Backbone bond lengths (Angstrom), bond angles and torsions (degrees), N, CA, C in turn:
res aa  C-N    CA-C-N  psi(-1)  N-CA   C-N-CA  omega(-1)  CA-C   N-CA-C  phi
1 M - - - 1.253 - - 1.599 117.86 -
2 S 1.239 116.14 89.51 1.483 120.92 -168.13 1.479 113.38 -54.88
3 V 1.413 112.02 -34.81 1.540 115.18 -171.80 1.457 110.24 -68.11
4 S 1.411 114.04 -46.55 1.428 117.28 -174.72 1.678 107.23 -72.40
5 Q 1.246 115.31 -29.87 1.526 119.95 178.86 1.611 104.86 -65.25
6 R 1.236 119.89 -41.32 1.459 122.00 -179.29 1.542 109.47 -65.53
7 W 1.269 117.80 -42.52 1.438 123.52 178.70 1.585 112.11 -66.53
8 Y 1.276 116.47 -34.80 1.520 118.36 178.52 1.555 110.25 -73.50
9 V 1.288 118.01 -26.89 1.543 120.46 -172.52 1.569 107.55 -59.95
10 F 1.325 117.62 -52.53 1.390 123.72 -172.83 1.528 114.04 -85.25
11 D 1.256 115.62 131.30 1.426 124.58 -175.97 1.568 107.86 -64.75
12 R 1.309 115.98 -40.16 1.525 119.07 177.05 1.475 112.88 -139.65
13 P 1.351 122.70 98.00 1.387 125.02 -178.91 1.513 111.94 -57.01
14 R 1.491 113.71 138.30 1.437 120.90 175.74 1.327 118.84 -130.75
15 F 1.335 121.20 154.99 1.348 126.36 178.04 1.568 111.33 65.35
16 I 1.256 118.52 40.86 1.523 123.16 175.79 1.594 104.17 -126.07
17 S 1.375 107.35 155.54 1.385 118.64 177.94 1.524 114.96 -68.43
18 F 1.198 120.24 160.90 1.614 120.78 173.45 1.369 110.38 -49.25
19 G 1.391 118.96 -50.49 1.393 120.77 -171.57 1.496 114.48 -60.04
20 T 1.476 111.21 -41.00 1.526 120.61 174.63 1.472 107.48 -56.75
21 H 1.367 118.39 -47.56 1.397 119.56 -171.80 1.519 111.71 -69.89
22 A 1.304 118.70 -23.27 1.604 121.90 -172.96 1.624 105.91 -90.97
23 S 1.325 113.19 -34.25 1.431 111.09 -173.63 1.518 125.07 -65.19
24 P 1.374 114.97 -23.91 1.500 117.46 174.44 1.430 111.35 -56.10
25 S 1.453 120.93 -42.81 1.431 124.60 -177.94 1.584 112.72 -60.30
26 R 1.395 115.49 -26.65 1.526 116.98 177.87 1.430 110.95 -75.59
27 V 1.306 116.80 -40.50 1.496 119.71 176.08 1.442 111.73 -69.45
28 Q 1.459 124.55 -39.65 1.332 122.97 -179.77 1.516 116.65 -70.85
29 M 1.493 113.28 -21.35 1.464 116.87 -177.29 1.551 107.79 -98.22
30 A 1.337 114.60 15.32 1.477 114.99 172.02 1.467 111.89 -67.44
31 T 1.288 116.22 133.39 1.478 122.10 175.35 1.517 112.71 -100.12
32 R 1.393 106.82 -176.50 1.521 110.73 -179.26 1.550 111.91 -92.21
33 A 1.273 114.73 32.32 1.477 121.12 174.91 1.626 110.66 -56.43
34 V 1.293 109.32 139.20 1.457 111.70 172.70 1.584 121.66 -65.36
35 V 1.399 103.80 -34.60 1.487 114.58 -178.25 1.607 102.14 -125.10
36 Q 1.362 114.38 131.32 1.364 119.11 175.69 1.456 112.96 -132.96
37 S 1.310 118.98 147.08 1.511 124.68 -178.98 1.574 106.87 -123.59
38 W 1.307 109.36 128.46 1.562 117.85 176.02 1.508 107.75 -120.05
39 D 1.315 109.89 113.29 1.526 111.95 -177.47 1.532 111.50 -101.56
40 N 1.331 118.84 115.13 1.456 127.52 175.61 1.521 109.72 46.26
41 S 1.390 118.75 51.57 1.340 123.17 -175.26 1.591 117.63 -85.97
42 T 1.355 116.66 -3.34 1.464 127.76 172.50 1.439 116.55 -96.26
43 R 1.407 118.39 3.93 1.502 120.44 -176.00 1.427 107.55 -71.46
44 G 1.314 116.03 134.06 1.421 122.68 177.83 1.459 114.23 91.44
45 L 1.338 120.96 -1.21 1.454 126.65 179.72 1.580 108.40 -99.04
46 D 1.303 107.84 149.44 1.518 115.09 178.81 1.502 103.81 -75.86
47 A 1.417 117.64 164.38 1.399 124.00 -177.87 1.569 120.40 -51.44
48 S 1.344 107.56 -42.40 1.593 110.90 176.43 1.375 116.90 -74.83
49 T 1.250 117.86 -33.65 1.536 120.16 -178.66 1.580 103.62 -75.03
50 A 1.319 118.65 -36.33 1.489 118.08 176.41 1.610 111.21 -56.03
51 L 1.243 107.02 -48.15 1.617 111.32 -175.41 1.486 105.51 -66.27
52 D 1.417 122.25 -41.17 1.528 117.57 178.69 1.578 108.62 -60.24
53 Y 1.323 115.18 -35.80 1.478 118.53 -175.20 1.540 109.05 -67.18
54 A 1.280 117.85 -37.52 1.393 125.91 -175.66 1.506 109.56 -69.59
55 K 1.377 113.09 -41.97 1.452 123.66 176.07 1.538 110.49 -60.11
56 S 1.326 113.87 -42.85 1.343 120.77 179.58 1.659 113.29 -62.17
57 L 1.276 112.44 -36.41 1.408 118.27 179.26 1.608 107.58 -71.48
58 R 1.400 116.13 -39.30 1.405 119.38 170.94 1.424 111.79 -49.19
59 I 1.463 120.29 -54.57 1.438 122.63 -176.52 1.423 107.01 -61.46
60 L 1.283 123.14 -42.74 1.366 120.58 -175.04 1.506 111.59 -61.72
61 A 1.263 120.79 -42.22 1.573 128.24 173.79 1.628 106.30 -55.40
62 D 1.239 115.66 -50.20 1.452 117.33 -176.26 1.439 116.45 -65.21
63 I 1.381 117.38 -39.82 1.375 121.56 -175.13 1.559 111.95 -75.22
64 Q 1.425 112.99 -42.78 1.525 120.43 177.63 1.514 113.00 -79.96
65 Q 1.401 118.25 -12.53 1.325 118.50 -175.31 1.606 114.72 55.93
66 S 1.404 111.26 41.52 1.328 120.97 -175.88 1.568 114.58 -111.45
67 A 1.239 123.51 172.30 1.394 123.03 178.01 1.496 106.21 -113.68
68 L 1.473 112.17 133.55 1.419 118.70 -178.21 1.377 109.79 -122.26
69 F 1.429 116.71 130.65 1.390 117.54 174.23 1.639 106.51 -112.74
70 T 1.352 114.53 128.95 1.395 120.78 -177.09 1.465 115.73 -134.90
71 S 1.358 113.61 136.73 1.586 116.74 173.01 1.476 103.39 -114.44
72 L 1.431 110.25 129.78 1.457 120.81 -176.67 1.340 115.22 -125.09
73 Y 1.330 116.19 146.72 1.449 128.64 -170.71 1.521 104.19 -84.85
74 Q 1.422 119.70 123.34 1.462 119.68 174.02 1.475 109.04 45.51
75 A 1.325 116.41 59.98 1.560 114.48 171.97 1.471 116.05 -71.48
76 G 1.372 115.83 129.47 1.481 122.07 173.24 1.445 113.89 -72.80
77 E 1.316 113.48 174.63 1.417 121.49 -179.16 1.517 111.58 -60.86
78 G 1.407 115.20 -39.90 1.453 121.74 -176.76 1.572 108.90 -65.02
79 I 1.330 121.52 -42.71 1.442 130.23 176.45 1.564 109.85 -58.93
80 F 1.332 107.58 -43.46 1.546 112.43 -174.30 1.519 109.99 -66.98
81 D 1.389 113.94 -35.44 1.540 118.60 -179.26 1.510 117.74 -62.34
82 V 1.434 111.78 -27.48 1.408 112.85 178.35 1.456 115.93 -78.07
83 C 1.243 120.80 -11.69 1.452 122.50 170.26 1.333 121.89 -76.49
84 D 1.312 124.72 138.92 1.320 134.01 176.94 1.652 111.09 -74.70
85 K 1.315 118.46 -50.22 1.339 119.92 -177.70 1.615 105.71 -134.69
86 V 1.410 111.42 167.98 1.449 117.55 -177.86 1.416 107.85 -139.28
87 L 1.342 119.41 143.55 1.511 123.82 -179.22 1.550 106.87 -120.18
88 V 1.361 114.62 125.28 1.423 116.10 -179.02 1.607 103.84 -115.39
89 I 1.319 117.66 126.68 1.410 122.14 177.06 1.505 115.34 -118.38
90 D 1.250 121.11 137.02 1.551 121.53 -173.81 1.564 97.55 -129.80
91 Q 1.279 114.50 111.87 1.456 123.17 177.97 1.509 113.75 47.11
92 G 1.229 110.33 52.95 1.529 116.23 179.54 1.628 115.87 77.97
93 R 1.286 115.17 -5.91 1.537 119.03 176.37 1.517 111.34 -98.64
94 Q 1.352 111.16 136.89 1.360 122.89 -177.22 1.630 104.56 -81.02
95 V 1.283 115.67 104.62 1.405 119.62 -177.42 1.578 113.85 -98.61
96 Y 1.283 117.78 -12.24 1.372 125.67 171.76 1.523 114.30 -169.53
97 F 1.277 115.10 138.67 1.483 128.11 172.69 1.443 112.59 -147.77
98 G 1.145 116.04 116.97 1.605 118.34 -175.83 1.506 112.46 170.88
99 P 1.233 116.48 -170.46 1.590 121.66 178.13 1.568 109.38 -52.90
100 A 1.333 104.93 137.46 1.495 112.39 177.53 1.564 113.92 -60.63
101 K 1.316 112.57 -39.88 1.412 117.73 -175.62 1.546 111.81 -67.04
102 E 1.298 121.33 -24.10 1.385 128.21 -175.72 1.588 113.84 -94.84
103 A 1.373 112.43 -6.62 1.417 113.86 -176.25 1.555 115.00 -67.98
104 R 1.313 116.29 -43.68 1.505 118.95 -177.80 1.600 111.43 -69.15
105 P 1.324 117.86 -41.79 1.550 122.22 174.01 1.511 107.46 -56.93
106 Y 1.382 115.36 -40.09 1.502 115.79 -170.18 1.637 107.57 -67.35
107 M 1.365 114.25 -41.47 1.429 115.99 177.67 1.500 110.88 -67.68
108 M 1.147 122.58 -31.59 1.399 122.02 -179.67 1.564 110.42 -73.83
109 S 1.280 116.29 -33.72 1.462 122.08 173.07 1.621 110.47 -58.92
110 L 1.148 116.11 -27.86 1.572 123.15 -168.97 1.689 98.76 -81.09
111 G 1.234 118.22 -25.56 1.408 120.00 177.81 1.547 112.73 125.36
112 Y 1.344 119.37 9.69 1.451 117.98 -175.42 1.506 105.83 -90.71
113 A 1.301 115.90 144.87 1.508 121.69 179.05 1.469 114.95 -69.87
114 D 1.330 116.96 139.43 1.414 121.08 177.98 1.645 112.68 -72.98
115 L 1.253 118.26 126.72 1.534 117.92 175.28 1.499 109.55 -113.77
116 P 1.382 114.46 91.02 1.487 119.61 -174.11 1.494 113.47 -55.36
117 R 1.321 118.40 -26.33 1.540 117.89 -177.36 1.523 117.20 -75.17
118 Q 1.330 110.21 -12.10 1.540 120.20 -171.22 1.522 100.92 -96.26
119 T 1.440 112.20 141.50 1.410 115.35 170.27 1.536 110.54 -70.46
120 T 1.326 115.90 164.66 1.485 117.02 -175.95 1.541 111.77 -64.44
121 A 1.295 116.28 -38.99 1.381 118.09 176.79 1.629 112.45 -61.62
122 D 1.292 113.37 -41.96 1.525 112.63 -177.37 1.585 105.64 -73.03
123 Y 1.256 120.05 -30.83 1.465 125.19 -177.03 1.539 105.78 -67.34
124 L 1.222 119.67 -44.62 1.454 122.02 -179.81 1.512 113.48 -67.19
125 T 1.243 114.96 -47.89 1.529 115.04 174.22 1.530 111.24 -62.87
126 G 1.359 118.11 -36.17 1.439 120.65 176.66 1.420 116.40 -60.31
127 C 1.390 113.97 -35.35 1.612 113.67 177.86 1.533 113.36 -66.65
128 T 1.312 119.59 -13.97 1.433 126.90 172.20 1.578 114.70 -85.09
129 D 1.325 111.98 -14.62 1.521 117.24 -173.17 1.451 107.38 -96.92
130 P 1.341 123.87 118.24 1.596 124.21 177.24 1.473 106.21 -61.66
131 N 1.301 124.96 -30.50 1.431 122.50 -176.64 1.471 119.74 -84.05
132 E 1.408 113.81 -12.98 1.401 120.15 -178.80 1.503 120.59 -113.83
133 R 1.252 112.07 -22.53 1.524 120.76 -178.94 1.518 112.99 -74.23
134 Q 1.265 115.65 149.77 1.411 121.63 -173.78 1.600 105.47 -130.75
135 M 1.320 117.15 135.57 1.478 117.93 179.46 1.590 109.40 -91.66
136 Q 1.376 118.71 163.61 1.308 123.05 176.76 1.619 109.17 -64.89
137 P 1.238 120.14 166.95 1.593 123.71 175.83 1.568 107.24 -63.30
138 G 1.263 118.02 126.34 1.428 117.44 -179.84 1.437 119.00 86.19
139 R 1.304 113.01 -2.07 1.590 121.45 172.20 1.468 112.13 -111.77
140 S 1.358 109.90 153.11 1.516 114.32 177.24 1.565 106.93 -147.57
141 E 1.309 117.26 -169.49 1.335 119.47 -174.31 1.432 115.12 -76.59
142 A 1.317 114.72 -14.69 1.554 121.74 175.74 1.416 108.24 -72.26
143 D 1.360 131.41 -28.37 1.478 125.42 173.60 1.492 111.71 -123.47
144 V 1.270 121.84 24.26 1.352 128.66 168.98 1.555 115.20 -126.00
145 P 1.264 122.51 123.14 1.488 124.08 179.49 1.527 107.68 -57.50
146 S 1.330 118.56 123.27 1.365 127.62 -165.08 1.712 109.40 -135.95
147 T 1.142 120.02 -29.51 1.492 123.30 -175.22 1.597 102.61 -92.96
148 P 1.285 119.00 160.62 1.514 118.60 -175.80 1.545 109.02 -65.85
149 D 1.352 117.07 -35.29 1.487 116.53 -176.84 1.551 108.12 -70.37
150 Q 1.390 119.37 -43.15 1.546 118.62 173.40 1.422 112.40 -55.53
151 L 1.339 115.83 -46.42 1.534 117.01 -174.93 1.470 107.42 -63.58
152 A 1.447 121.86 -41.57 1.339 119.12 -177.29 1.535 112.72 -72.00
153 E 1.284 116.98 -30.43 1.532 117.94 178.97 1.631 108.97 -68.85
154 A 1.429 111.05 -40.27 1.536 117.11 174.78 1.454 114.20 -53.78
155 F 1.370 114.90 -45.29 1.390 119.25 -173.28 1.557 109.26 -73.71
156 R 1.370 119.66 -32.50 1.514 120.68 177.52 1.531 109.66 -67.54
157 K 1.298 122.94 -24.54 1.383 121.26 177.73 1.551 113.32 -98.68
158 S 1.344 115.87 12.20 1.536 119.38 -177.37 1.623 105.02 -89.75
159 E 1.273 112.82 167.89 1.391 123.59 -177.37 1.582 109.83 -76.90
160 I 1.376 114.87 -30.92 1.423 118.61 175.91 1.447 113.21 -69.40
161 H 1.334 124.21 -31.25 1.353 122.03 179.29 1.542 112.14 -74.92
162 A 1.287 117.62 -31.33 1.518 127.73 171.62 1.484 103.77 -60.66
163 R 1.318 123.87 -49.20 1.338 129.24 -171.84 1.602 109.95 -65.30
164 M 1.338 112.19 -42.21 1.546 114.41 179.78 1.428 107.70 -68.16
165 I 1.331 123.30 -41.65 1.444 119.40 177.48 1.456 114.98 -57.57
166 A 1.362 114.96 -40.48 1.530 119.62 -179.86 1.418 107.09 -65.25
167 E 1.329 126.21 -45.36 1.410 128.69 175.05 1.602 113.09 -52.44
168 R 1.203 111.25 -48.16 1.540 116.67 -179.48 1.523 108.09 -63.82
169 D 1.313 118.10 -51.78 1.528 120.73 175.30 1.504 116.54 -50.48
170 A 1.396 110.62 -45.90 1.408 115.88 177.03 1.451 117.46 -66.42
171 F 1.297 119.32 -34.67 1.453 124.96 173.06 1.541 112.14 -61.75
172 K 1.377 110.98 -52.36 1.523 118.80 179.44 1.542 111.18 -55.24
173 A 1.404 114.49 -42.42 1.408 115.31 -178.71 1.642 113.56 -67.73
174 Q 1.381 112.24 -37.18 1.367 113.88 176.22 1.442 116.28 -62.03
175 C 1.361 113.62 -50.39 1.558 119.35 171.53 1.518 114.72 -51.02
176 Q 1.211 122.33 -41.74 1.422 124.73 178.13 1.411 117.32 -70.43
177 S 1.270 118.02 -26.31 1.523 127.51 -169.79 1.600 106.74 -95.95
178 D 1.313 113.57 -30.58 1.589 113.56 -175.48 1.492 104.78 -93.84
179 D 1.412 116.27 93.86 1.432 119.47 172.11 1.497 114.49 -71.65
180 A 1.191 116.53 -35.45 1.564 122.85 -179.88 1.489 109.93 -53.76
181 Q 1.468 114.63 -49.58 1.490 117.14 179.92 1.462 113.11 -67.01
182 R 1.356 115.51 -34.11 1.418 114.06 178.94 1.506 115.28 -71.28
183 R 1.326 117.02 -35.31 1.448 119.04 172.80 1.651 112.68 -65.60
184 E 1.230 111.10 -37.04 1.530 116.94 178.09 1.517 110.80 -65.86
185 F 1.350 122.13 -34.91 1.340 126.29 174.97 1.602 110.22 -70.56
186 E 1.253 119.64 -42.17 1.395 118.72 -178.48 1.567 111.89 -71.60
187 E 1.347 118.17 -31.63 1.401 122.64 174.13 1.606 110.12 -62.24
188 A 1.319 109.54 -42.91 1.466 119.63 -175.47 1.496 107.98 -62.85
189 V 1.380 114.09 -43.86 1.520 114.92 176.25 1.487 114.43 -63.12
190 E 1.396 119.21 -43.70 1.390 121.15 -179.09 1.504 110.61 -62.52
191 T 1.366 116.58 -40.44 1.429 121.46 -179.55 1.543 113.19 -62.23
192 G 1.360 116.31 -36.97 1.478 122.37 -176.94 1.545 112.50 -77.57
193 K 1.345 119.94 -4.44 1.490 116.93 -173.11 1.644 103.58 -84.72
194 R 1.398 105.89 144.91 1.492 111.44 176.10 1.537 114.15 -87.38
195 K 1.258 114.02 174.92 1.598 119.10 178.43 1.431 111.33 -56.99
196 G 1.291 116.56 141.90 1.523 115.23 172.15 1.644 110.39 90.97
197 V 1.255 113.94 -2.25 1.495 114.19 177.92 1.604 109.39 -97.40
198 G 1.177 121.39 134.44 1.403 121.49 179.47 1.550 112.38 -73.48
199 K 1.259 115.43 158.96 1.594 122.26 -172.79 1.522 104.30 -68.86
200 K 1.302 121.96 -33.09 1.439 125.77 -173.24 1.520 112.45 -86.66
201 S 1.381 115.82 -12.23 1.423 120.27 -178.87 1.521 114.38 -71.58
202 V 1.253 115.67 143.18 1.577 121.77 -175.20 1.580 109.17 -84.30
203 Y 1.414 116.19 -14.80 1.412 122.48 -178.98 1.490 114.78 -87.28
204 T 1.340 119.82 148.33 1.419 122.13 173.04 1.571 112.28 -92.21
205 A 1.275 116.51 -6.28 1.527 114.25 175.41 1.575 106.66 -136.06
206 S 1.252 117.97 150.29 1.399 123.58 177.76 1.468 112.99 -63.80
207 F 1.305 116.68 167.52 1.523 118.97 -179.61 1.454 108.86 -67.47
208 P 1.360 123.28 -46.66 1.476 120.63 -178.05 1.520 108.29 -61.95
209 A 1.317 117.08 -37.78 1.557 115.87 179.35 1.535 113.87 -66.87
210 Q 1.367 114.64 -32.48 1.512 116.99 170.66 1.468 115.85 -64.93
211 V 1.417 114.81 -39.90 1.504 118.46 -178.17 1.511 107.51 -67.58
212 S 1.491 117.98 -39.58 1.427 117.17 -175.54 1.437 109.75 -67.96
213 A 1.398 119.60 -40.63 1.460 119.57 -179.33 1.610 113.31 -61.61
214 L 1.347 111.89 -44.16 1.466 117.42 172.92 1.503 113.57 -55.00
215 V 1.191 118.15 -49.84 1.501 125.95 -178.96 1.498 110.52 -62.31
216 R 1.230 116.19 -49.05 1.449 116.52 177.04 1.492 117.34 -70.66
217 R 1.380 116.71 -29.97 1.420 117.63 168.72 1.539 118.05 -66.61
218 Q 1.364 112.72 -33.94 1.379 121.59 174.77 1.514 115.67 -60.66
219 F 1.286 110.86 -47.86 1.505 117.87 171.80 1.425 114.54 -61.14
220 Q 1.269 119.68 -37.91 1.498 119.66 -178.72 1.508 107.76 -70.16
221 L 1.296 119.92 -37.27 1.450 122.32 175.05 1.585 116.96 -57.93
222 R 1.405 102.93 -52.71 1.556 109.71 176.36 1.558 112.84 -64.80
223 A 1.209 119.53 -34.52 1.477 121.77 -173.36 1.646 107.16 -72.76
224 Q 1.314 123.02 -15.25 1.404 123.11 174.71 1.653 111.93 -62.65
225 D 1.325 114.78 -26.37 1.416 120.48 174.84 1.566 105.85 -117.78
226 R 1.438 117.14 88.01 1.394 115.70 -173.09 1.478 115.33 -64.03
227 V 1.437 118.51 -33.95 1.486 121.96 -176.57 1.603 104.96 -61.80
228 D 1.317 114.91 -48.15 1.399 118.77 -176.30 1.491 110.84 -68.66
229 F 1.234 123.18 -31.32 1.398 128.45 174.92 1.535 112.82 -64.69
230 I 1.335 112.92 -45.63 1.531 117.30 -175.08 1.487 110.49 -70.02
231 V 1.461 112.42 -47.74 1.402 121.54 178.15 1.538 116.91 -53.34
232 S 1.448 113.14 -45.47 1.438 119.07 -173.67 1.542 109.00 -70.86
233 Y 1.323 118.40 -38.46 1.472 119.18 -175.79 1.476 111.24 -79.76
234 T 1.311 117.94 -33.14 1.482 125.94 170.61 1.477 110.70 -56.35
235 T 1.340 120.32 -46.31 1.346 130.28 -173.13 1.534 102.00 -67.45
236 S 1.297 122.95 -56.72 1.386 123.46 -178.62 1.446 113.38 -53.89
237 I 1.315 119.37 -42.90 1.521 123.47 -179.41 1.488 106.79 -63.97
238 V 1.338 120.06 -43.53 1.565 120.21 -172.34 1.585 107.29 -69.48
239 V 1.356 112.06 -38.86 1.504 116.81 178.43 1.523 113.07 -63.01
240 A 1.372 113.52 -36.76 1.521 121.28 -179.94 1.472 108.31 -66.22
241 L 1.294 117.14 -40.38 1.572 121.78 -178.85 1.382 108.39 -71.48
242 I 1.327 120.09 -41.20 1.521 116.22 175.84 1.390 116.64 -57.46
243 V 1.375 117.90 -48.49 1.432 122.27 -178.99 1.475 111.81 -66.26
244 R 1.377 115.16 -29.28 1.565 114.60 -179.57 1.463 109.23 -73.22
245 F 1.344 116.56 -42.99 1.518 119.99 173.35 1.479 115.36 -60.27
246 T 1.300 119.82 -30.70 1.361 123.74 -176.97 1.436 107.47 -70.96
247 F 1.359 120.90 -39.57 1.498 121.62 -173.55 1.636 103.63 -84.80
248 L 1.205 123.14 -11.77 1.487 119.38 172.43 1.480 112.86 -65.38
249 V 1.363 119.49 -24.89 1.491 127.28 -175.22 1.541 106.62 -75.92
250 I 1.307 118.96 -25.75 1.500 123.86 -165.36 1.571 111.06 -59.98
251 P 1.291 120.90 -44.70 1.493 123.97 -178.16 1.621 106.09 -56.53
252 S 1.351 120.05 -52.80 1.360 118.12 -176.56 1.512 113.81 -66.79
253 F 1.339 116.99 -28.22 1.424 122.84 174.27 1.490 111.39 -64.80
254 E 1.174 115.39 -44.41 1.597 121.52 177.45 1.486 106.39 -64.30
255 T 1.263 128.25 -46.08 1.416 129.25 -179.32 1.603 110.65 -59.04
256 D 1.341 115.70 -47.20 1.417 120.57 179.51 1.597 104.93 -64.53
257 Y 1.307 121.36 -33.76 1.413 119.83 -173.93 1.568 107.36 -72.09
258 H 1.306 113.91 -46.92 1.378 117.67 178.94 1.567 114.87 -58.04
259 S 1.349 116.54 -41.64 1.457 120.29 -175.99 1.449 108.58 -74.50
260 I 1.364 124.60 -30.41 1.399 128.48 171.72 1.632 111.14 -65.35
261 S 1.403 117.46 -41.46 1.371 121.06 174.80 1.497 113.92 -66.01
262 D 1.331 118.92 -41.57 1.488 120.40 170.63 1.445 119.45 -57.39
263 R 1.413 116.22 -35.03 1.419 122.80 -179.84 1.590 108.86 -71.85
264 L 1.339 113.23 -40.97 1.428 117.01 174.70 1.488 120.90 -61.68
265 V 1.388 112.63 -34.31 1.413 126.47 178.97 1.651 104.00 -69.32
266 A 1.300 113.00 -51.78 1.473 118.94 -179.71 1.534 111.99 -55.34
267 S 1.333 112.78 -46.83 1.414 114.54 -172.33 1.593 112.58 -69.75
268 T 1.266 116.14 -31.09 1.454 124.50 175.67 1.451 111.96 -72.09
269 S 1.244 122.16 -29.08 1.456 125.16 179.29 1.529 113.42 -82.96
């Protein structure tokens, strides 16, 4: 993973955006989970760094033989090409799920005009936007699926949908029939567990160990910029002391308040 290697080389990264500074921790904290979900993890990165980050996720999936679901902000064509499959959702309806390379031709087969200047990701999302999509010459919304329900129904009748269902069923049948592979997976999980983790636990590390690792990693990240680290913690301590000393005055204030109230009551009586 060239990205993480470059981040590890320098003791203190300089002249990088906040997103670039934060993203190494996401890659470094990746576990051996079979299924992983990455939500908008490239937001704040420049185009080249976002592409390197997407490639690192591709390498992570290939090495660990895991499935990664990721939602990316303004994914370029290079990022789109590293994905195996793409999911297009329109108002909660699944309008496409299949090979990434077949997504654009599929939308064009429905009657949508090809827009060569748009990236594939923008083109797919644009096909679900009534204000952005364009029909092929001679076609209109009358003969082209345009609503979420129509797009979902068209996809269910497509050959790609039938192929995805067949792939899913074949994979489930393989997993159920291959007892040796399942036992090997269970043994690997048990071997990877640390001390203090129960046999029935789904985690490889205990809760205290997870908290300790996160706290230690957070201090390591903050320590990369010593000035910000010192200023932020000094400010927090000073603010805490000011608030504490402010509340120390409250008891005397309450005593004075009650004494003044007693005097007022005595004078009126």
